[in-house]
MDAnalysis code that builds the backbone (N, CA, C; Angstrom):
import MDAnalysis as mda
import numpy as np

u = mda.Universe.empty(669, n_residues=223, atom_resindex=np.repeat(np.arange(223), 3), trajectory=True)
u.add_TopologyAttr("name", ["N", "CA", "C"] * 223)
u.add_TopologyAttr("resid", np.arange(1, 224))
u.add_TopologyAttr("resname", ["MET", "SER", "GLU", "ILE", "LYS", "TYR", "LEU", "GLN", "LEU", "VAL", "PHE", "LYS", "ASN", "ALA", "LEU", "GLN", "PRO", "TYR", "ASP", "ILE", "ARG", "HIS", "PHE", "ARG", "LYS", "ALA", "ILE", "SER", "LYS", "VAL", "VAL", "GLY", "GLU", "GLU", "SER", "ASP", "LEU", "PHE", "HIS", "ASN", "HIS", "GLY", "ASP", "SER", "GLY", "PHE", "ILE", "TYR", "ARG", "TYR", "PRO", "LEU", "ILE", "GLN", "TYR", "LYS", "THR", "PHE", "HIS", "LYS", "CYS", "ALA", "SER", "ILE", "ILE", "ALA", "LEU", "ASN", "GLU", "GLY", "THR", "GLU", "VAL", "ILE", "HIS", "TYR", "LEU", "PHE", "GLN", "LYS", "GLY", "LEU", "ASP", "GLN", "VAL", "GLU", "PHE", "ALA", "GLN", "PHE", "GLU", "GLN", "ALA", "LEU", "GLU", "ILE", "GLN", "THR", "ILE", "ASN", "ALA", "ASN", "LYS", "TYR", "ASN", "ILE", "GLN", "LEU", "TRP", "GLN", "ASP", "LEU", "ILE", "ASP", "TYR", "ARG", "ILE", "ARG", "ASN", "TRP", "PHE", "ALA", "LEU", "ASN", "GLU", "GLU", "ASN", "HIS", "LYS", "ALA", "TYR", "ASN", "ASP", "LEU", "GLU", "LEU", "LEU", "LYS", "GLU", "LYS", "ILE", "GLU", "PHE", "LEU", "GLU", "LYS", "THR", "LEU", "THR", "ALA", "ASN", "LEU", "LEU", "GLY", "PHE", "LEU", "THR", "ALA", "MET", "ASP", "TYR", "GLN", "ALA", "GLU", "GLU", "PRO", "VAL", "LYS", "VAL", "GLU", "ILE", "THR", "LYS", "MET", "LEU", "GLY", "GLU", "ARG", "PHE", "VAL", "LYS", "PHE", "LYS", "GLU", "ILE", "LYS", "VAL", "LEU", "THR", "PHE", "ASP", "LEU", "GLU", "PHE", "LYS", "SER", "ASN", "VAL", "SER", "ILE", "PRO", "SER", "ALA", "VAL", "GLY", "ILE", "GLY", "LYS", "ALA", "ALA", "SER", "VAL", "GLY", "PHE", "GLY", "ILE", "ILE", "SER", "LYS", "VAL", "LYS", "ARG", "ILE"])
u.atoms.positions = np.array([
    [8.112, 7.745, -14.632],
    [7.093, 8.620, -14.044],
    [5.724, 7.955, -14.153],
    [4.920, 8.109, -13.096],
    [3.562, 7.584, -13.092],
    [2.620, 8.691, -12.645],
    [1.622, 9.008, -13.454],
    [0.671, 10.054, -13.110],
    [-0.502, 9.445, -12.368],
    [-0.799, 9.963, -11.193],
    [-1.894, 9.426, -10.391],
    [-2.980, 10.482, -10.216],
    [-4.198, 9.995, -9.934],
    [-5.312, 10.888, -9.635],
    [-5.347, 11.130, -8.126],
    [-5.603, 12.373, -7.753],
    [-5.586, 12.774, -6.340],
    [-6.811, 13.634, -6.067],
    [-7.560, 13.275, -5.033],
    [-8.746, 14.039, -4.656],
    [-8.775, 14.200, -3.145],
    [-8.895, 15.444, -2.708],
    [-9.031, 15.718, -1.275],
    [-10.343, 16.449, -1.012],
    [-11.162, 15.859, -0.150],
    [-12.393, 16.496, 0.314],
    [-12.163, 16.988, 1.741],
    [-12.474, 18.233, 1.985],
    [-12.421, 18.779, 3.340],
    [-13.821, 19.268, 3.689],
    [-14.334, 18.798, 4.835],
    [-15.668, 19.168, 5.270],
    [-15.596, 20.265, 6.331],
    [-16.695, 20.960, 6.513],
    [-16.753, 22.012, 7.527],
    [-16.902, 21.434, 8.927],
    [-17.222, 20.146, 9.012],
    [-17.458, 19.497, 10.297],
    [-16.154, 19.226, 11.033],
    [-16.103, 19.582, 12.298],
    [-14.913, 19.343, 13.116],
    [-14.736, 17.846, 13.364],
    [-13.490, 17.424, 13.460],
    [-13.185, 16.014, 13.724],
    [-11.875, 15.908, 14.492],
    [-11.917, 15.198, 15.605],
    [-10.720, 14.954, 16.411],
    [-10.039, 13.672, 15.950],
    [-8.713, 13.582, 16.094],
    [-7.995, 12.389, 15.637],
    [-8.539, 11.082, 16.212],
    [-8.952, 11.095, 17.479],
    [-9.430, 9.856, 18.090],
    [-10.789, 9.407, 17.545],
    [-11.439, 10.264, 16.758],
    [-12.735, 9.911, 16.185],
    [-12.651, 9.529, 14.706],
    [-11.446, 9.492, 14.140],
    [-11.313, 9.216, 12.705],
    [-11.858, 7.832, 12.362],
    [-11.579, 6.834, 13.185],
    [-12.055, 5.482, 12.901],
    [-13.584, 5.437, 12.889],
    [-14.232, 6.203, 13.777],
    [-15.689, 6.245, 13.808],
    [-16.226, 6.969, 12.567],
    [-15.501, 7.985, 12.137],
    [-15.871, 8.700, 10.915],
    [-15.815, 7.758, 9.716],
    [-14.753, 6.969, 9.641],
    [-14.625, 5.998, 8.555],
    [-15.774, 4.991, 8.575],
    [-16.099, 4.514, 9.764],
    [-17.179, 3.543, 9.899],
    [-18.505, 4.142, 9.443],
    [-18.736, 5.418, 9.781],
    [-19.984, 6.076, 9.395],
    [-20.082, 6.235, 7.884],
    [-18.967, 6.629, 7.247],
    [-18.954, 6.774, 5.788],
    [-19.170, 5.416, 5.127],
    [-18.507, 4.390, 5.631],
    [-18.627, 3.046, 5.059],
    [-20.057, 2.532, 5.160],
    [-20.724, 2.871, 6.254],
    [-22.110, 2.442, 6.440],
    [-23.017, 3.082, 5.395],
    [-22.759, 4.342, 5.074],
    [-23.565, 5.048, 4.071],
    [-23.345, 4.447, 2.691],
    [-22.079, 4.218, 2.337],
    [-21.753, 3.699, 1.008],
    [-22.190, 2.253, 0.858],
    [-22.155, 1.500, 1.953],
    [-22.575, 0.109, 1.917],
    [-21.639, -0.751, 1.093],
    [-22.194, -1.595, 0.245],
    [-21.396, -2.541, -0.531],
    [-21.051, -2.021, -1.921],
    [-21.242, -0.735, -2.152],
    [-20.961, -0.175, -3.474],
    [-19.485, -0.322, -3.844],
    [-18.591, -0.172, -2.868],
    [-17.156, -0.313, -3.133],
    [-16.428, -0.642, -1.840],
    [-15.580, -1.690, -1.883],
    [-14.815, -2.058, -0.693],
    [-13.606, -1.146, -0.481],
    [-13.368, -0.209, -1.398],
    [-12.257, 0.728, -1.219],
    [-12.507, 1.674, -0.048],
    [-13.765, 1.822, 0.343],
    [-14.095, 2.709, 1.461],
    [-13.737, 2.092, 2.814],
    [-13.622, 0.765, 2.866],
    [-13.404, 0.124, 4.164],
    [-12.417, -1.037, 4.121],
    [-12.034, -1.499, 2.923],
    [-11.048, -2.580, 2.774],
    [-11.479, -3.878, 3.462],
    [-12.782, -4.150, 3.443],
    [-13.269, -5.429, 3.955],
    [-14.077, -6.123, 2.853],
    [-13.790, -7.422, 2.669],
    [-14.505, -8.214, 1.683],
    [-15.205, -9.387, 2.330],
    [-15.709, -10.294, 1.523],
    [-16.428, -11.458, 2.038],
    [-15.536, -12.355, 2.892],
    [-14.235, -12.332, 2.605],
    [-13.305, -13.199, 3.338],
    [-12.581, -12.477, 4.463],
    [-13.009, -11.268, 4.777],
    [-12.360, -10.520, 5.848],
    [-11.606, -9.315, 5.326],
    [-10.607, -8.900, 6.089],
    [-9.851, -7.698, 5.752],
    [-9.036, -7.896, 4.483],
    [-9.008, -6.861, 3.630],
    [-8.235, -6.899, 2.386],
    [-6.918, -6.160, 2.621],
    [-5.813, -6.881, 2.565],
    [-4.507, -6.287, 2.828],
    [-3.986, -5.599, 1.570],
    [-4.052, -4.281, 1.552],
    [-3.579, -3.491, 0.427],
    [-3.401, -2.055, 0.903],
    [-2.686, -1.275, 0.109],
    [-2.533, 0.129, 0.437],
    [-3.889, 0.817, 0.271],
    [-4.324, 1.628, 1.259],
    [-5.659, 2.234, 1.189],
    [-5.731, 3.362, 0.158],
    [-6.633, 3.233, -0.798],
    [-6.814, 4.256, -1.827],
    [-7.865, 5.289, -1.422],
    [-8.543, 5.051, -0.309],
    [-9.393, 6.060, 0.325],
    [-8.953, 6.165, 1.784],
    [-8.604, 7.382, 2.206],
    [-8.047, 7.599, 3.535],
    [-8.836, 8.690, 4.263],
    [-9.022, 8.476, 5.560],
    [-9.804, 9.386, 6.398],
    [-8.869, 10.110, 7.354],
    [-9.059, 11.439, 7.489],
    [-8.119, 12.232, 8.264],
    [-8.808, 13.435, 8.886],
    [-8.058, 14.131, 9.741],
    [-8.426, 15.485, 10.119],
    [-7.493, 16.421, 9.361],
    [-8.049, 17.510, 8.850],
    [-7.267, 18.498, 8.118],
    [-7.611, 19.858, 8.704],
    [-6.645, 20.439, 9.401],
    [-6.899, 21.680, 10.142],
    [-8.122, 21.520, 11.043],
    [-8.183, 20.369, 11.719],
    [-9.214, 20.031, 12.701],
    [-10.590, 19.766, 12.081],
    [-10.633, 19.625, 10.767],
    [-11.894, 19.319, 10.083],
    [-11.844, 17.916, 9.478],
    [-12.989, 17.291, 9.346],
    [-13.068, 15.968, 8.717],
    [-12.625, 16.056, 7.264],
    [-11.863, 15.039, 6.828],
    [-11.320, 15.068, 5.474],
    [-11.196, 13.645, 4.926],
    [-11.305, 13.532, 3.613],
    [-11.102, 12.259, 2.920],
    [-10.154, 12.503, 1.760],
    [-9.173, 11.616, 1.603],
    [-8.285, 11.658, 0.441],
    [-8.490, 10.383, -0.364],
    [-8.666, 10.532, -1.657],
    [-8.834, 9.393, -2.560],
    [-7.732, 9.434, -3.617],
    [-7.206, 8.259, -3.949],
    [-6.141, 8.137, -4.943],
    [-6.551, 7.145, -6.026],
    [-6.196, 7.447, -7.267],
    [-6.460, 6.558, -8.406],
    [-7.878, 5.993, -8.396],
    [-8.021, 4.671, -8.258],
    [-9.355, 4.066, -8.308],
    [-10.289, 4.622, -7.235],
    [-9.695, 5.088, -6.138],
    [-10.506, 5.683, -5.083],
    [-11.255, 6.913, -5.548],
    [-10.647, 7.690, -6.444],
    [-11.321, 8.888, -6.964],
    [-12.510, 8.526, -7.841],
    [-12.486, 7.313, -8.396],
    [-13.536, 6.906, -9.331],
    [-14.779, 6.361, -8.621],
    [-14.654, 6.087, -7.314],
    [-15.812, 5.554, -6.581],
    [-16.337, 6.532, -5.539],
    [-15.674, 7.675, -5.383],
    [-16.082, 8.617, -4.349],
    [-17.488, 9.149, -4.617],
    [-17.943, 9.050, -5.879],
    [-19.281, 9.544, -6.220],
    [-20.378, 8.782, -5.487],
    [-20.084, 7.544, -5.058],
    [-21.089, 6.780, -4.320],
    [-21.495, 7.510, -3.038],
    [-20.532, 8.177, -2.412],
    [-20.829, 8.918, -1.188],
    [-21.819, 10.044, -1.465],
    [-21.621, 10.749, -2.570],
    [-22.521, 11.845, -2.913],
    [-23.891, 11.323, -3.362],
    [-23.884, 10.177, -4.043],
    [-25.155, 9.600, -4.481],
    [-26.006, 9.163, -3.290],
    [-25.359, 8.590, -2.288],
    [-26.093, 8.142, -1.102],
    [-26.564, 9.326, -0.272],
    [-25.765, 10.419, -0.290],
    [-26.181, 11.623, 0.421],
    [-25.349, 11.916, 1.653],
    [-24.740, 13.090, 1.691],
    [-23.936, 13.491, 2.842],
    [-24.787, 13.683, 4.084],
    [-26.091, 13.890, 3.908],
    [-26.975, 14.069, 5.052],
    [-27.350, 12.736, 5.695],
    [-26.872, 11.639, 5.108],
    [-27.184, 10.313, 5.640],
    [-26.103, 9.770, 6.576],
    [-25.016, 10.531, 6.741],
    [-23.919, 10.073, 7.597],
    [-24.338, 10.182, 9.057],
    [-24.444, 9.044, 9.731],
    [-24.865, 9.009, 11.129],
    [-23.637, 8.869, 12.016],
    [-23.236, 10.004, 12.566],
    [-22.041, 10.018, 13.409],
    [-22.290, 10.997, 14.542],
    [-22.111, 10.547, 15.774],
    [-22.477, 11.350, 16.936],
    [-21.764, 12.694, 16.985],
    [-20.573, 12.749, 16.389],
    [-19.801, 13.987, 16.433],
    [-20.477, 15.091, 15.612],
    [-21.275, 14.698, 14.622],
    [-21.893, 15.665, 13.731],
    [-23.343, 15.913, 14.146],
    [-23.701, 17.160, 14.382],
    [-25.070, 17.510, 14.724],
    [-25.891, 17.801, 13.470],
    [-25.195, 17.867, 12.338],
    [-25.880, 18.123, 11.081],
    [-25.187, 17.351, 9.969],
    [-25.710, 17.435, 8.774],
    [-25.144, 16.698, 7.642],
    [-23.730, 17.178, 7.344],
    [-22.963, 16.316, 6.702],
    [-21.636, 16.728, 6.247],
    [-21.778, 17.862, 5.238],
    [-20.913, 18.849, 5.381],
    [-20.953, 19.999, 4.480],
    [-19.570, 20.221, 3.889],
    [-19.488, 20.233, 2.576],
    [-18.212, 20.397, 1.891],
    [-17.650, 21.797, 2.116],
    [-16.379, 21.838, 2.469],
    [-15.665, 23.115, 2.575],
    [-14.813, 23.366, 1.338],
    [-13.986, 22.386, 0.977],
    [-13.163, 22.505, -0.228],
    [-13.035, 21.149, -0.915],
    [-12.842, 21.184, -2.223],
    [-12.538, 19.996, -3.017],
    [-11.285, 20.291, -3.825],
    [-10.282, 19.460, -3.645],
    [-9.036, 19.618, -4.390],
    [-8.838, 18.378, -5.254],
    [-9.033, 18.531, -6.543],
    [-8.886, 17.409, -7.477],
    [-7.822, 17.757, -8.509],
    [-6.799, 16.911, -8.611],
    [-5.761, 17.143, -9.609],
    [-5.017, 15.843, -9.895],
    [-3.989, 15.950, -10.667],
    [-3.132, 14.811, -10.970],
    [-1.730, 15.089, -10.431],
    [-1.048, 14.025, -10.067],
    [0.249, 14.163, -9.411],
    [1.219, 13.171, -10.030],
    [2.426, 13.630, -10.301],
    [3.444, 12.770, -10.892],
    [4.262, 12.074, -9.802],
    [4.262, 10.757, -9.851],
    [5.062, 9.949, -8.938],
    [6.341, 9.530, -9.660],
    [7.484, 9.804, -9.047],
    [8.740, 9.404, -9.663],
    [9.872, 9.508, -8.652],
    [11.041, 9.010, -9.043],
    [12.254, 9.161, -8.251],
    [13.069, 10.311, -8.833],
    [13.614, 11.118, -7.948],
    [14.399, 12.281, -8.360],
    [15.866, 12.083, -7.992],
    [16.731, 12.835, -8.662],
    [18.150, 12.808, -8.298],
    [18.382, 13.525, -6.975],
    [17.661, 14.655, -6.789],
    [17.788, 15.400, -5.539],
    [16.840, 14.827, -4.495],
    [17.207, 15.016, -3.227],
    [16.360, 14.548, -2.132],
    [15.383, 15.645, -1.720],
    [14.166, 15.234, -1.389],
    [13.099, 16.152, -1.003],
    [12.901, 16.050, 0.511],
    [12.675, 17.190, 1.156],
    [12.476, 17.225, 2.605],
    [11.011, 16.956, 2.951],
    [10.809, 16.026, 3.869],
    [9.460, 15.674, 4.310],
    [9.385, 15.629, 5.826],
    [8.150, 15.727, 6.309],
    [7.840, 15.452, 7.711],
    [6.749, 14.390, 7.733],
    [6.864, 13.452, 8.644],
    [5.818, 12.450, 8.821],
    [5.394, 12.468, 10.283],
    [4.085, 12.456, 10.499],
    [3.591, 12.522, 11.874],
    [2.651, 11.351, 12.159],
    [2.697, 10.967, 13.427],
    [1.850, 9.861, 13.885],
    [2.097, 8.603, 13.053],
    [3.357, 8.325, 12.782],
    [3.741, 7.188, 11.942],
    [3.707, 5.913, 12.760],
    [2.809, 5.019, 12.413],
    [2.652, 3.715, 13.051],
    [3.565, 2.754, 12.288],
    [4.810, 2.666, 12.736],
    [5.854, 2.002, 11.954],
    [6.066, 0.540, 12.329],
    [5.757, 0.175, 13.571],
    [6.209, -1.109, 14.085],
    [5.051, -2.046, 14.414],
    [5.144, -3.279, 13.917],
    [4.217, -4.308, 14.373],
    [4.806, -4.948, 15.628],
    [4.134, -5.938, 16.150],
    [4.572, -6.528, 17.411],
    [5.985, -7.114, 17.310],
    [6.281, -7.747, 16.182],
    [7.585, -8.398, 16.023],
    [8.722, -7.387, 15.906],
    [8.568, -6.397, 14.988],
    [9.701, -5.481, 14.846],
    [9.733, -4.412, 15.932],
    [8.649, -4.288, 16.693],
    [8.688, -3.422, 17.875],
    [9.676, -3.968, 18.896],
    [9.632, -5.287, 19.082],
    [10.578, -5.921, 20.008],
    [12.007, -5.765, 19.496],
    [12.203, -5.964, 18.184],
    [13.541, -5.822, 17.606],
    [14.052, -4.391, 17.772],
    [13.159, -3.419, 17.629],
    [13.528, -2.017, 17.790],
    [13.930, -1.733, 19.238],
    [13.161, -2.240, 20.179],
    [13.464, -2.012, 21.595],
    [14.757, -2.673, 22.031],
    [15.144, -3.753, 21.362],
    [16.376, -4.457, 21.718],
    [17.625, -3.701, 21.278],
    [17.461, -2.723, 20.385],
    [18.614, -1.941, 19.935],
    [19.012, -0.946, 21.019],
    [20.328, -0.785, 21.230],
    [20.812, 0.080, 22.296],
    [21.240, 1.456, 21.802],
    [21.819, 1.510, 20.611],
    [22.353, 2.765, 20.105],
    [21.307, 3.523, 19.304],
    [21.303, 4.855, 19.446],
    [20.385, 5.686, 18.685],
    [20.616, 5.523, 17.187],
    [21.877, 5.389, 16.791],
    [22.205, 5.203, 15.382],
    [21.537, 3.946, 14.833],
    [21.545, 2.889, 15.626],
    [20.929, 1.638, 15.185],
    [19.409, 1.784, 15.067],
    [18.807, 2.500, 15.995],
    [17.366, 2.718, 15.949],
    [16.977, 3.522, 14.711],
    [17.760, 4.548, 14.394],
    [17.469, 5.370, 13.217],
    [17.611, 4.553, 11.939],
    [18.655, 3.743, 11.862],
    [18.846, 2.889, 10.689],
    [17.680, 1.903, 10.546],
    [17.205, 1.382, 11.664],
    [16.063, 0.460, 11.650],
    [14.819, 1.162, 11.102],
    [14.578, 2.372, 11.583],
    [13.417, 3.132, 11.116],
    [13.563, 3.537, 9.656],
    [14.778, 3.838, 9.219],
    [15.004, 4.183, 7.811],
    [14.652, 3.011, 6.905],
    [15.006, 1.799, 7.308],
    [14.665, 0.622, 6.513],
    [13.152, 0.408, 6.476],
    [12.496, 0.628, 7.611],
    [11.043, 0.479, 7.665],
    [10.353, 1.522, 6.801],
    [10.846, 2.763, 6.873],
    [10.270, 3.846, 6.075],
    [10.484, 3.598, 4.586],
    [11.646, 3.068, 4.225],
    [11.923, 2.718, 2.831],
    [10.927, 1.672, 2.334],
    [10.668, 0.666, 3.162],
    [9.713, -0.384, 2.795],
    [8.308, 0.195, 2.627],
    [7.915, 1.124, 3.506],
    [6.605, 1.769, 3.392],
    [6.488, 2.561, 2.101],
    [7.545, 3.268, 1.735],
    [7.532, 4.057, 0.502],
    [7.486, 3.153, -0.726],
    [8.191, 2.035, -0.681],
    [8.132, 1.075, -1.786],
    [6.714, 0.508, -1.929],
    [6.061, 0.270, -0.804],
    [4.677, -0.206, -0.847],
    [3.756, 0.827, -1.476],
    [3.986, 2.097, -1.155],
    [3.196, 3.176, -1.761],
    [3.424, 3.221, -3.269],
    [4.688, 3.142, -3.698],
    [4.998, 3.187, -5.128],
    [4.351, 2.024, -5.871],
    [4.403, 0.841, -5.290],
    [3.780, -0.329, -5.910],
    [2.281, -0.124, -6.073],
    [1.637, 0.425, -5.022],
    [0.200, 0.675, -5.089],
    [-0.145, 1.712, -6.158],
    [0.806, 2.606, -6.442],
    [0.591, 3.628, -7.466],
    [1.040, 3.148, -8.852],
    [1.333, 1.849, -8.978],
    [1.746, 1.250, -10.247],
    [3.046, 1.860, -10.778],
    [3.932, 2.205, -9.858],
    [5.236, 2.750, -10.260],
    [6.325, 1.752, -9.867],
    [7.071, 1.317, -10.843],
    [8.168, 0.391, -10.603],
    [9.480, 1.167, -10.539],
    [10.072, 1.214, -9.350],
    [11.304, 1.978, -9.153],
    [12.483, 1.276, -9.821],
    [13.102, 1.949, -10.758],
    [14.265, 1.390, -11.441],
    [15.564, 1.758, -10.733],
    [15.499, 2.717, -9.830],
    [16.639, 3.117, -9.020],
    [16.294, 2.877, -7.552],
    [17.310, 2.779, -6.686],
    [17.029, 2.563, -5.260],
    [16.264, 3.730, -4.640],
    [15.321, 3.409, -3.766],
    [14.632, 4.428, -2.989],
    [15.552, 4.841, -1.836],
    [15.786, 6.144, -1.725],
    [16.692, 6.664, -0.700],
    [15.882, 7.314, 0.418],
    [16.287, 7.036, 1.644],
    [15.643, 7.623, 2.817],
    [16.719, 7.971, 3.836],
    [16.696, 9.218, 4.311],
    [17.614, 9.660, 5.356],
    [16.816, 10.405, 6.417],
    [16.736, 9.847, 7.606],
    [16.066, 10.538, 8.705],
    [16.971, 11.660, 9.193],
    [16.445, 12.873, 9.208],
    [17.254, 14.039, 9.573],
    [16.951, 14.575, 10.961],
    [15.757, 14.294, 11.470],
    [15.405, 14.825, 12.786],
    [14.315, 13.964, 13.421],
    [14.579, 13.521, 14.651],
    [13.556, 12.812, 15.419],
    [12.796, 13.840, 16.244],
    [11.523, 14.016, 15.932],
    [10.722, 15.046, 16.598],
    [10.018, 14.527, 17.843],
    [9.919, 13.227, 17.960],
    [9.288, 12.665, 19.142],
    [8.621, 11.332, 18.857],
    [8.363, 10.603, 19.909],
    [7.620, 9.354, 19.815],
    [6.663, 9.282, 20.997],
    [5.520, 8.631, 20.769],
    [4.519, 8.564, 21.820],
    [3.621, 7.346, 21.589],
    [2.991, 6.918, 22.659],
    [2.024, 5.834, 22.569],
    [0.625, 6.431, 22.408],
    [-0.117, 5.904, 21.454],
    [-1.505, 6.328, 21.239],
    [-2.382, 5.086, 21.230],
    [-3.647, 5.257, 21.542],
    [-4.571, 4.123, 21.573],
    [-5.100, 3.850, 20.170],
    [-5.017, 2.595, 19.760],
    [-5.536, 2.170, 18.466],
    [-6.168, 0.801, 18.646],
    [-7.460, 0.706, 18.359],
    [-8.205, -0.539, 18.550],
    [-8.025, -1.074, 19.969],
    [-8.151, -0.171, 20.931],
    [-8.118, -0.500, 22.361],
    [-6.752, -0.947, 22.872],
    [-5.709, -0.784, 22.087],
    [-4.364, -1.080, 22.570],
    [-3.474, 0.140, 22.321],
    [-2.374, 0.237, 23.071],
    [-1.447, 1.343, 22.896],
    [-0.358, 0.953, 21.891],
    [-0.166, 1.810, 20.908],
    [0.861, 1.552, 19.896],
    [1.829, 2.731, 19.859],
    [3.075, 2.443, 19.522],
    [4.106, 3.466, 19.463],
    [4.098, 4.134, 18.094],
    [4.028, 5.464, 18.094],
    [4.072, 6.212, 16.839],
    [5.214, 7.225, 16.888],
    [5.648, 7.667, 15.689],
    [6.795, 8.565, 15.576],
    [6.424, 9.823, 14.791],
    [7.014, 10.935, 15.203],
    [7.036, 12.157, 14.406],
    [8.496, 12.404, 14.057],
    [8.779, 12.596, 12.764],
    [10.168, 12.825, 12.371],
    [10.239, 13.545, 11.034],
    [11.420, 14.025, 10.715],
    [11.696, 14.620, 9.416],
    [12.694, 13.737, 8.673],
    [12.526, 13.658, 7.358],
    [13.420, 12.824, 6.565],
    [13.560, 13.385, 5.161],
    [14.551, 12.907, 4.464],
    [14.767, 13.236, 3.061],
    [14.559, 11.971, 2.237],
    [14.011, 12.129, 1.043],
    [13.824, 10.988, 0.154],
    [13.828, 11.463, -1.288],
    [14.168, 10.555, -2.186],
    [14.121, 10.868, -3.619],
    [12.767, 10.517, -4.236],
    [11.789, 10.158, -3.403],
    [10.446, 9.813, -3.861],
    [9.540, 11.039, -3.783],
    [8.775, 11.314, -4.828],
    [7.779, 12.385, -4.782],
    [6.481, 11.824, -4.207],
    [5.972, 12.474, -3.156],
    [4.799, 12.002, -2.423],
    [3.800, 13.145, -2.286],
    [2.537, 12.940, -2.624],
    [1.539, 14.007, -2.449],
    [1.346, 14.348, -0.972],
    [1.101, 15.605, -0.690],
    [0.869, 16.049, 0.681],
    [-0.389, 15.417, 1.260],
    [-0.327, 15.153, 2.565],
    [-1.444, 14.638, 3.361],
    [-1.730, 13.158, 3.132],
    [-0.981, 12.514, 2.258],
    [-1.133, 11.072, 2.047],
    [-0.482, 10.330, 3.213],
    [-1.074, 9.204, 3.604],
    [-0.535, 8.425, 4.707],
    [0.215, 7.194, 4.236],
    [1.228, 6.790, 5.003],
    [1.940, 5.540, 4.747],
    [2.134, 4.803, 6.070],
    [2.470, 3.525, 5.979],
    [2.658, 2.721, 7.176],
    [1.351, 2.074, 7.610],
    [1.363, 1.485, 8.795],
    [0.182, 0.818, 9.318],
    [-0.905, 1.849, 9.637],
    [-2.151, 1.453, 9.406],
    [-3.325, 2.286, 9.703],
    [-3.305, 3.614, 8.960],
    [-2.729, 3.623, 7.759],
    [-2.687, 4.856, 6.964],
    [-4.076, 5.326, 6.558],
    [-5.049, 4.426, 6.575],
    [-6.404, 4.801, 6.163],
    [-7.124, 5.639, 7.214],
    [-6.621, 5.653, 8.444],
    [-7.328, 6.352, 9.525],
    [-6.426, 7.361, 10.240],
    [-5.627, 8.086, 9.466],
    [-4.924, 9.241, 10.010],
    [-3.522, 9.027, 10.513],
    [-2.951, 7.839, 10.336],
    [-1.580, 7.597, 10.780],
    [-0.603, 7.817, 9.621],
    [0.625, 8.204, 9.956],
    [1.705, 8.301, 8.979],
    [1.499, 9.357, 7.905],
    [1.001, 10.528, 8.290],
    [0.688, 11.564, 7.302],
    [1.946, 12.298, 6.876],
    [2.120, 12.401, 5.566],
    [3.302, 13.012, 4.954],
    [3.018, 14.476, 4.605],
    [4.009, 15.326, 4.820],
    [3.932, 16.708, 4.347],
    [5.331, 17.161, 3.958],
    [5.413, 18.030, 2.952],
    [6.694, 18.553, 2.531],
    [7.161, 19.642, 3.490],
    [8.463, 19.711, 3.695],
    [9.056, 20.738, 4.547],
    [9.706, 21.779, 3.652],
    [9.266, 23.005, 3.792],
    [9.830, 24.085, 2.974],
    [11.043, 24.674, 3.702],
    [12.185, 24.628, 3.054],
    [13.408, 25.175, 3.619],
    [13.620, 26.601, 3.118],
    [13.935, 27.484, 4.026],
    [14.170, 28.878, 3.659],
    [15.652, 29.082, 3.269],
])
């Protein structure tokens, strides 16, 4: 078991999914060079790591989620001032609606937990071609299960949790796939339901572009 720090900020300001990247840029501009966790860019370019600060829409409002070290630097945003965020979508300063700060246990369970993932950016250019070359639906699902397993392992590693048992993933329902624009190109994203033995905090993102609203995880409550 690994205990992680979890912080969710929800603002009263409305935010559309297509504006999340601009929201991130505006926050990063305010924070400046105080911490590269806000933007994952260093002197040598992009820093390839799991994002510990993530930008999202939450019930159509602007939101930020911080994990572990990310929770320890979020104070820079408040020190610089929420009224300093220059973003065309906002006619006034950022205003806090709710703050959810707690700790969360990361571990593998014997039982499988039901999840939903939306807007999952699963495929890069290379494995997108490999995915398209598959003819059977069963093969496509197995391909996505392996990709999702790898994404979950990356999340566990970032949370300093070493899995001593295999990570299990079973896709139970394909809810849809669609192309969305990301950095001026169209990318294929998936909405689906799956089971896993990994405990994952709600609203956390996995996969490519998890820092800007892709691959958001939520638990599915079964009646």
